[in-house]
N, C-alpha and C positions, 0 to 999 in steps of 0.2 A: 625834601618833598615833605608835609605831610598832607597825608588820603584825608585826613577830614575834611581842609579843603573842604574839598569836593564832596562830602557829602552832608549834606540839608537837611536829608531825614531820614535818621537809622534806624527805628522799625515801626513801621504801623500793624495794627490791629485788624484784625478781621478782614484779612488779603483771602482768593479766595483763588486755588490755585488750578488749572485743566488739564489733562494731560491727555492723551492717544492710550487707552487699553486701565485707566485710573480711573474711578468716583470724583468727581469736582471734589475738595477738599480745601475746608478754611481754618488759617490760623492765622501764624503772628509771620510777615518778614521781617528780613536782619539786613542790615547792607554793610557791607565792614573793606577794609583796605582793596581783598581782593578776594572776597566768596558773599555769595550770595544765598545767605539763609534763611527756605522754609521752613519752619516747623511747627506741626497740625495742630489742634486744641482741640480736638472734637475724641470727647467719650471714646474710649476704649482704641485705642489710637496712638500706637506711638512714634508715627512717620514722621520723618523728617528727608529734608531733599537741599544737599549741599554743592552751589555750581558755581565753582569759580567764570571769576567775569573776565581773565584772557577767556575762555572758551566763549566769549558773546561772538555773536556775527555783522546780525546785524538786531536793529530792536524798531517794533512799531507798536505808534500808538495809537490810542483811539477815545476822547471823553465823550461822554455824555451827561449833561446834562452834571449832577454834584462828584462823577464818580468818572473815573475811566480803564480801561482796559491795554495791556503792556505788552505784546506777543516780540518775545523773545526765540529769536533765532539762532540756535551752537554752531561750532564748525564740527560739530563731531553727529552736526544736523538732527538732532532732535529739537523738537518745538514745545516754548512753552506758555502759557496763560496766564497772566495775574491780575484781576480784578478788584479793583483798588480804590477803595472808598475815599471821596475827598479826593478834587481838581487838583486841588494846589500840591496834594501828599503823593499824586500818581503825576507829575509834572516831576517834583524834586526825585522821583526816586527811578526814573526813566531819563532826569539830566547824570544824576550820580554814573548808573550802570552805561549812558553812553563813553562819559570820561574815565574814568576807572577802565573800562574797556580797552579805550585806546590808546594807554599810555605803552607809549613801546620805549625806553629809559630799561637798560634792561639788566641793574644793579636797584631798580624799584618791581624788579618784578616777584612774582613768591616762591618761587626756587631759592630763592638769597632768606626768605624767611622759614622753610621750612624744613621740621629736627623729628624726621620720622622716629619711634623709638627699634631698638634692635641695631640702628647705623648708626657709625661715628662719622665725623670729617675726617677726610685720608690724605695720604699727600697719593697715593698712587688711586690713581680715577677711572674707571671705567676696566675692563677685563683682563686685558694682553698688549705687551708692546709688540712692538714687530718683531723683537729681536726673539720675542716667540715661536713665531708663525717664523721668521727666518729659519729657525733650530732645527724644523721639518726638514732643511733640503741637505741634511748635511752633505750628502754625499753628489751635490752641487757647489760646492760651496767652492770649490777650481771654478767654475763662471759668471759666480754673482757671489757682490758683495753687498752690505749695508754702509749708504753713503749719509754723512749725516752733515751735509754740503750744506741744507733749510734750514737747518738747529737753530738760526737766529731770525729765518722763515725774509730772509731779504731775497731770495731769488726766487719763492712759487710762495706766494699768502695763507694760498689756499692747500697747504700740503700740507705736511706732518711734517718733522725736526726730519725725521726716519725712511728712507727708502730702498728698496732695493734693484738693481740695476746691474748690468752686465759687467764684469769685474774688470775688461780690460778699458772700459772710460772710464777714464778721472774725473773726478767733480770740476775742472777747469773744464771740462768737454760738455758737462755738463749744464755749467752755469751759460754758455753758450748756446745748448737747446731749446735750455728754457726762453733766452730768448727768443726763440726761433718759434716758439711755438704759442701759443692764444694761453694767457695769465700768465703765465712760464710753466705749463703745464706738461712737461719734458717725459718722455714712458719710460715707467717704471711698470717693475712685476707685482703684477694683484693675486697672481696663481700657476702655479706648474704642478703639473700633471705626473699624479706622483706616478706612474709605470710608464710612461712611455717618455713624461722631460718634460714636453711639449709644455710653452705657456699663457699665459692670458697677460700682453700688457694693454697698459691705457694712458689714454694724455688727452692734452687739445688739439686746433686743427694744428696743419701749421702755416706759421703768417706765410709764404710764400707770393701774395700779391698778384696785382695783373704784368708782376711785368721776370712773372714765376721764377721767383730769389731761392736760391738755391742754400744751405748751409751742410755744411762736410761733417758736421762733428754726430749732426740729426740720422745721416743715411751710414754713420760707422758706427754711428748706437743699436743700429733696425740690423745691420746687416752682422752684430755681434749676437743679436737674439737668434736669429736662425742658427749658428754659429757649424756653417756648410747646409744645414741643409736642401732641399733644396727650390721652397719656397717656404714663402709666408703667405697672412692672411689680412688686409684694413676691411674689417670692417668701421663702415663712417655710419653714420645714421638720418644723413640725409641724401635725399636725393640727386639725382646727378646734377640740374640743375639748379639747387638748391646751391653745391658746391658749388660752381661755378661762375654765379652770383656776389657768392662770401671770396670766393675769388678775388673778385671785380672790385668788392671795398679793404680788401687786407687780406684776408683768411686766406684760409686754398686745399688746398688737396695735396696731398706725393703721385709726380709726376712717374707716369712709366720708367723715360728716360734716368729719372736719381733713382730710380726703387723698384732698380730690373726684378729682386726675387720676389716683392710683394707683390698679390696680383687685390687690384681693388674692388672691393664690393659693395653695393650703395644699398642701402635699407630706409628706406623712406617710415621716422618715427616721429609723431608728432611730438611738440616739446609749448612750453613756456603757453601766451595766451591760450594756441588752441587746444593746450591738454587742461587750462582753465577752462574754459568754452565747454568744455565736454565732459565737465563734471558738472557745470551749471545744469546744460542740457537735461543730463540725466536725476538730475536729482529734480533739477522740473517736473518730469516726465513722470517721476515717483510720486510726489507729489501732490499728484492731481486728477482729481479718482471723479471728476464730470462729465470724461467723454468715454468712447466704450471701447473695444478689448484693442480692435481692431487701429484707431487713434493714436492709443495708446501704447502698440507695439509701434505704429510709424515714427511715432516721436522719439520710441527709446532709440531702433534706429539708428534715424538723425542724430543724436545723440553724439554717434560713433565711440562712446563708453568699451562697446566690447570690442569691438574696431583693434582701439588702443591695445587691448589684453589681447587680441589673437597678435600682432604683430607683433607687442612687443617677446611672446615664448615664443612665435620662429624665428624671431631672430639672434634669439636666444641659445632656441635649437639650433641655428645655424653655427653657429661661432663653439657651440659643446660637440657639437659633430668636426666641428675642421680639426679641433683637436681629441677628440675622442676617438673617435671611427676615423678622419681620412688622417692624422699624429703631423700636424700642423700646428707654428706657434702663430697669434694675432694680435695685432692690434687694432685694438675699436676708439674710437673716437667721434663725438660730432663737433659742433661750433666748442663751447669749451672746455667739454668734459669734466661737468657735474651735475648732470640728471638723463639722459639717454642713457649716455653711458655707463652710469655707473647702474642704473637701471637690470640692464644688459649681463654687466659683468659677477651680479649677482646675482639672478637668476639662472644664467649658466654652469655659474661653479653651483650650484645649489643637485641640479642637474647631476652633476657629474663629480662630485666629493661628497661624498656618503660624513666623511665629520662636520657636512656644512649642516648636514638636515638633523642635527642633532638639537633641543633643545638651547645647552650656551655653544656648541655650534652656529648656530645661525647669531644667538645675538652677538659673540665673536664678529659671524662677517657684515651685519649691520654694522656694525661700530667701527669697522674694517673700512669698508665701501661708503658709507655712505659720514659717517660722523666726522673720521680721521681722514677721509679721500678729501673732506669740503664741499659738501651739498649744503647750499646755502639753508638750514630751515628757515629763518626767522623772513628769509623775504620770497620763502616759496611759500611758506605755512600760513604766511599774515590775515590774511582773511580764505576762507571756504569758500562755501554754493550761494554763501542767503548774503553777500555780501551788496549794499550798492555802491559801493566807493569802483570808479572804474581800474580795471587791470591793471597791472605794473609790471612788479616780477611776481605773483603767484603761480604758483602751479603744485598740480597735484603727483608729484613725477615716482613722488614716497609711496602715495596710494597710490598710487598705480600696481609698482612692486611688489605693494602685498598685496592687491588685488589677486593676480597671476602666482605669487607663490603662492595663497587662498585656490587656485582655479589646481597647480600641481597637488596641493594637500587631499582635494577631492577625487581626485584622478587617482592619487597616489597615497589611500591613508594609513596604509600600515609604515609607509616608508622613511615619512616625518615624524621626530622625535616630541614636536610638539606640537598643540591644541591651536584649537580657529581662536580662542581665547589668547593667546600672544597676540593676535598680528587685530583683534580689534583694540587691543587694549595699547598697541606701540600705535594704532592707527590715531587712536587715540589722544593717545600721555604730546605728538608730534606739533600738533596746535596748541593746546594748551595740558600744558605738569605740573608735578608740584617739584620734579626734579629736572640740574641743568643742565641731561647728556639735552636737550635738543635746543639746546638759546643759541642763539649766533650764529655767524654765516658760517666762519671755514675755524679748524682748530687751533689757529692761530687767536682766535678772541678769546678760547675758553681757558685755555694755558696761562696768557701773559698770568702774570704777581700783580699784585695789586700795587698803585704807584699811592703816594704819599706827598705831601704841601709842595718844596721845591721842585720833585720829582717832579708831579705834577702838571705843574705852573713854563715845568722847559718845555713841553711839549711843544711842536708847532701843532697850530687849530685846521693850519690851509695847509696845499700843495707848496713845497718851495717852490720859487717861481721860471717858469719854466719847464720844472721838471715835467714828464710827457707817462704814461698809463703805455702798458703792453694792449689793451682790446679798451673798447669801453665797456667789457665789463666787468676791467679792475678797480671800478671805483669807489666798487666798498674797501679791494685791497687795504686803502694808504692813510683815505683820510677822518681815522676814527679810530685814533693812538688812543683817547679817550676809553674810548673799545675795550679796549689790548688791553685798558688795568681793569678788569673788572677780576680779576681774582676766579672765573667759576666753579674752576678744579678745586679750587680750595676751597669756595665758598659755597656752595653748593653738593646736594647728592648722584650718585649715578642708577639711574634707574633702571640701568642691568642688573647690577651688586645687587638690587631690591627685588628683582624678580626672581634670581639662585640662591635669595633664604629658602631652606625648608620649608619652614609656613608658608613661603609659595609659590615655591618651585609645584609640589603638585595640581593647582590648582591648573598649572602651563603645558604643562604633560598630556604627551601622548598614550591614553594605557593601553591601546592595542600596535604598538609603537614594535617593529622589526627590522633591525639596521640589518640591511643592503650594499655590496660593497659593486651593483650594477649601476651604473645609469637609468636615470630616469626622464622620459619622453615623451614628454605631454605629448596630448593628438592637442591640433591643433582648426582640428573643423568645428563649423559651427557648434553643429547640437551636444558635441565635448566642452561648451564654453555654456559657464552659467552668469544670471547674474550672484553677484556676492551677498548673497542672504542676511549675514548680521553688517552689513553695513544698516538697512531697516531703515527705512529713510523717513516710511509712514509715522509708522505706528509707534509712538516710542514707550520706552520701557525705564522711565527712570526711577530707581530705587532706588536711591544713597546713602546708604553708613555711614554715619558722621562722626564714630571710628576711626576714617578713612583718613579724615580731616581733609577730602577738597573731591578731584575729579575722577579716584579708580571707579566710583561705583558707578557712573553714567554715562556707559555708552553704548553704539552703534544703536541706534535704535530699530522695530524690526515692522518687518512687513512685506513692499512688493516688490522689497528684493530678493525673493528666493523664483524658488529657478523655475522658469513661464515652463518648460517642458516639459515638468513633473506633476504642479499645478495642473496645466491645461493635461494629464491624465490623472486627475484626479476627479474635475470638472465633471469629464465626460464619464469619466468610471462612475461616477455617483448617478449622474443621469439617467445611464444603461444599463446597468450593473440588474443581470438579470438571472441571480440566481433560482438554480432548480429547486424544486418546494423538497423541503425540506423529508415532509412522508415516500418522499420517488425514489425507493437508489438505480444510479442514471445506469446507463443500456450502454456496453463499453467494445468497441472495434478492434481489432491492433495489430494494422497490419505490419507485413514483415516478419512474422512472428516467432519463424525459428530460428530468428537469430541469435545475437549471445545474449539478448534482457528481453525478449518478448514473453521466455514463458516460464523466466522467474519474477516478473512486471504482475501475467497473469497471477499466477499463485497468491500473488499477496491480493490483491484483486480481487480474487473468487472468498476469499477470505473472510471479507470487507462488506462484502455488495451482493456477495452467493455465485457457485458456479455457474448457471445457468445464464447471467447479467453482464460472463466477459465473455466473448467471441474471440478466439484465437484462430490467423489467417494467414497464408502462407501462398508460392505457388511449386513447394515441396511437402511431397507425406511427410509426412508424419510419426517418429517414434511411437509404439504400442503403450508406453505410459505418458506421453502425451496426451496421445488420441484422445484416450483411456478418463483424462485426467479434467474432459471438461468438451464443451461446442469447444469444433474447425470444419470453419471450410477451406474453401480455398478460393483465392481473390486476386488477382492482378493487378496491380495500382495503372496503368496502364488502360483496362480495358471500362471505362467511365463507368459503363451504361452496368454492368455487373458491381461495378462500387456502386452504384445509385441502388439496386435493387434490395443488394446487402441493408444496407443504410434504413433502405426506406420499410422493407420485408420486417425488419428490428430492430426496429425502433431506436433508433442509436441515438444516445445522445453525448456522448467522446469518442473523440477519436484519436488512436494512439501510431503514429504516421510514421512508427521501425521503417520502410521499404527503401533500401537504400543499398548503390554498390560501393565498397568501401573505397581506399584509397587505390593500395595495390591491385586489383582489380580495373577502378574506376581508368588508369593510368596507365595500362595493358588495353583501352578500348570506351578510349573518352566516347565515342558516339550513343553505345550502347550507357555505360553512368550520362549523360547528357538529356538520354531521353528517361530512364527508372528517376535519375535524382531532382530533374530539373517539371519534367512535361508529368511524370509521376506526383509529388509538387504539387501540381499548377491541376489537377485530374480534384486531388485532396480538398485544396483550398477553395474550390468552388463548391465541391459539394457539401464540404461546412457551414461555405457563408450561406448556402441556399438551403439547409434546413437547422440554420443557427445549431452549430453543432460544438462544443466545445472541444478546440483541436492543439494535440499535441505533438510538436515537432523534435527529435533531439538534433544538437549543430556536434562541434567539435573542436578538439582544440587545434583540428587544421585546416581550421577557420581563420585561423593567426598565419600573419607572414615575418617576416622579418624588421619590416616594419610598425609592428606594434610594440608594445609599453609589455612588457618582459616582466618585473619584477615588485609591484604584483602587476596582474591586468586588468583596466579598468572597462567596469559593465560597454563603457561606448568606448572609443578605441579607430585609431584605425587601424583594418584589418590586412586586407592585401592580400590573398595566399597566394601559392602557391603552382596547386591544385587540385585538377577538374571535379576532387571530393567536397576541398574545401571551399574553392570559387562556392557551388551546390548549394553550399552551407551557408554560407555567406547570401544567397540570393533567397533562400529559404527563409532567413530571416525577415530580411529585408518587405521579401514579397509577404508575408502574413501580418506586420506589423503595419503594414498599406491595408490590408484586408480588413484585420482587426478594425481600421480605423475609415474604412469604409462605411464602415455601418451609420454613420452620419450620412453620408449621404439616399441612406434608405427611405421611400417615400412611405409622409405621413398622412396619415384620414385613419380611417376606422380601423385599419389595423392598427396597432403596438410596433414603435419604431424597434425594440431590438428584435421580434420574430421576423427582420429580414440582418439579422448580424453573425455574427458570431465572434466567439474568445481565443484569442488566440496565445497560445504557449506551446513553445521547443526548449529541448535540450540536445546538449552535446555531451556524447558519450564512446567510453573504452569501456570492455568489461570480455572480461574470461568466460573460458567455462563454468560451472558448476561456483565456489566459491573463487569469487574473481576481483580481478581490481580496475577499478576505472580511475583515469587520468581527467582531469574534471576542468567545465566552466558552467554553464547552465545557458542556455537559452530558451527562455526559460527556463530551460540548461543548458551551458555549452559546456559537452570533457572532452575527454581528451581520447582519439581515436590511437592509440599509438596502438601497442600489443594486439592482435588476432589471436589469439588461445593465453593460456595462462603459461606466467614468465616459466620459463624454461629453471632459473638459477634455482625454482624451489626445487624442480624434478634431480639437479644434478646434483641439489643437495644431498639428498635422497639416495640418491644413486651412487652415481659414481664419487661424491666428496669436493665432483670438481666443475669448474666451470667456466668459462670464455667469455669476455662479455662482449659486447660492440660499441658497446661505449665510453669516456674518457670517465675513470672512478669519482669525478670534481660535478660533471653533468647532472644536474640541478630537475628534475622535474613537478607535478602535480598529478596526485595519485588520490583516489577514492574507493572504499572498497566498493561490490554490488548490490551489498544489500542496501547499503544510503544511499548509494543511487535512485532502486529502488525505489524507495522512504521516500528521497530527498521526491519525484516524479509525484506519484500520491500527496504530496503532501501541500508539492503545491496547487495540484489540477482542485487541490478539496479549496482549497483562499479561497477566500472569496475579490471579487474583482475589486469592489470598493477601496480595499488594500495594496491591490498594486498597485507601486509609479512606474514600472514597468514595462515591457510586456518581452525583453528579452537581459536574461536575472546570468551571474557565476553565482559558482556552488563551487566550495572546496570545503578539502579536507586534510588534504595533508602532502608535504611535498618534502623529498627526499634523494638522494643523490645511488648510482649502485653501491658506493662504499658501503654506505652509510644501512639500507636494507643487508648485502652481505656481515655485517657487523651484529644488528641482530640477528639472523639466524645461525651467529658464533653460538650464540649465545642457547640453542639447542643443542645444535649438532657442531659442538669448535672445529672438528675435521677438516672444516669447508676449507676451500684453496680457491681465488678469480684473479684470472691472468685478465690484464686489458688489450685490445687488442682492435680501439678504432676501427671500424667502417668508416671513407670517409661521408659514404652518400646517411649512409643513416644517424652519425653525426650530425650535420649539418642537417637535415630536420630538425632533430633535434633540438638545436642552438637558433636553430628560426623561433622555435615555441616558447610562451612562458613560461616561466618556471610557479609565479605564481596566484591563483587568482585573489582577486577582491572581490567578495563576497560580502562583503559587510548589509550592499543592500539587500539580500535575500534575507538573511538574518534579522534585519530592524523589520520591514513586510512580512512575508511572512512565517518570520520563526525556525528559523532554515540550519541546521547546527548537529554534525557528523557527533555518527556514533565510536567511528571508529577510528584509535591514529594509526600510527607503525607497528607500535610492540602489537595491541591486538594483530591488528593485517597478517603480520606475518606469522604471527602462532596458529590461526584459522589456516592461514595457507598451509601450516606444512600439515596440521591436521587433516585439516581438507584430502588434500592429496594423495598424504599416508597409506588413510582408508581405502582413499580408488586405486592406489596402486599396490594396496594386499588384498582389493577384489580382483585386481583384474592380475592373479598368481605375479609380478612383477619385481623386482630384489628389491628389494630397502634397506638402507644400511645403517 
């Protein structure tokens, strides 16, 4: 076909392009067989916009007099307006765009014409063959094998030529199992856990039908998977009711009687038309700025897009938990196994496997679980959210997967080796691409050799008479022999190879990436999930570079898809921010000031704000040097009246609340801990609100529990601590945020709003006496309260030269030097509220194991000997705590940066403790 047949007007002068975030510009519009090119003709501007016509989802034209306007809505959710002089030219351009963007002949698409510099057509297309994946399982090759039963795609058109199956299941059995599974998608291995050997299998639903048909070979295959284990799990991505309905129409599920060693779990996930409608609704909500915030949030909730994200992450977490924590193999399927099945399998592997979290590893995962596994991209991505056509087989399953990965990236920004830009690029390319990676519906169509002349004419154009399909969904699998002859893998370039070129790799790598071997467990609580801000639905930022020859620069546009929680926080802070006049120093009261942090913080604050402006308080008698260093008063946080008098009489503006009963003492006396930690906190909160104070409350690493993400722990996540101390700290974080927000309900009249408000800050800390260590996160800090004295290892190193450690040598925990902790507290309290996007932050400095600190000490004291005798109770507590904290928000919002690393910490600790021991007359080796 000649593309020129559809181009009645090739170019138009004096066209005006209008896009959000850009001023209108005038220039020349050109139409080619695959692109729309707009070139600005204004003086001093060389801007050019190049749009792949395949990216057009819908166009609207409006005629007015002798001119017209074309509104182009793209599959990547950007919107362009073209004001075209001349009615005929406007109609011709609109017709050309409509026709050329709707051509569905694969061989005429742009990837067959695109030849990027630095790449050449290669026989090996893609990143890895299945054999490379299988080579990672060498120690298990007695149980698994590579089968080529599908080498000619006759067993399952949507599977690759080679698959991994149990070794004691031969190819003839596989063929029988394929006839029993929808689409021929018999159970195949997609992941094996490196440590416990458990596996994830995926397949289509069993075709049991209303007569409850059985397949002995299928039962044998699944029995071979668990290999004598007590149980396996089948995760069905349909509800129980949907599975029952499917059985009545020829599908079904695995019965308890036939699969007695497998337990079936139903997790209903939206797919197909329902998921496409969810995308349409969320795009519609984000593109409509005419209603108020409440109505907008209501439309957003009704779209159920974030609910779909939550369900996907929750189901993937369940799958990962079955394999990682419970030690059971899992089979996952829905109906045909080409959408939600692939989504959940991908996310579970990301959660568990660090190799999948690198840039190259993630691309290989996408290739293995989506490209080779038969996700029908051409059907699912035929239209996006703007199309006016009736929904057929479109469904944004792949986009939902990328959104879920973005949620992981948000919660674990150090654990993923790729950046958000990669996810945006993949989302864009899936709908319209210069590359052949996402063409067609299955691996068979991409891998077939081009056919010629006589062989092409000899192919049947229709199914043989009487031929039956394995399922209604298989109609794509037989009747397209001409498309099998496309030679996609021979005549187009692979996107993944382009992304891994040295010149491109740095654009998609995460500079903060730190590999961790631990699983990353996502939080699915509503406050932990955000709208993907770089889907950019309403404000388009389309600055294209002509040299890229296509779509690469037209990214998802940004706007209302920002984090609602953080955005609302910014608006509230801008409206209600009440900084103290810069000429007035704050008046500061520190409760519990004779504990591990109070004295040191008071010294730092007195240097900045004057000795008389910082008042220490406690219920204990202070040492002489503390008493002489500045103001000290008696204060019991349970005595509300006394605290109120102190605040009013001393004109207090800042309150640092350190009074608390720590872990060990608190567990021994829960009633007292509840009074001091919770009742005392409520007194302080009430007084802070009444007197418009800037309130800082420390939290602790004890606020985290076994279900919390460990490496790294994000600012917002599931906590669920197991001690009264930890529970009281979580209570403090939440109550502080609630009372901070309550300033919005203050009476408004002659009195300004912020006169009835408080500013809440919090930190969780552990420190030791003098120069010491703090294990950290931040409520407006959270830090760890792991030790309540100077680390014994330093004393032992300087005295006996031998230390017995009650933790395993590889136990990794976060730590912070006490001076960094004091500095963080002050810097945080000084930060303008309008810069803060959270009320609870993490801060971090370092994270090390007992063996690593011992090695660092040996650089100074080579004779140190450390033996390990793990204490069961202490080890279990340490194992439940985070390994690292993600403090990227603190670094971004108020510039947090630690001064001490492990080397500096050890040097300072040894010098300090040596001087202390010498002054006390204690021996020093």
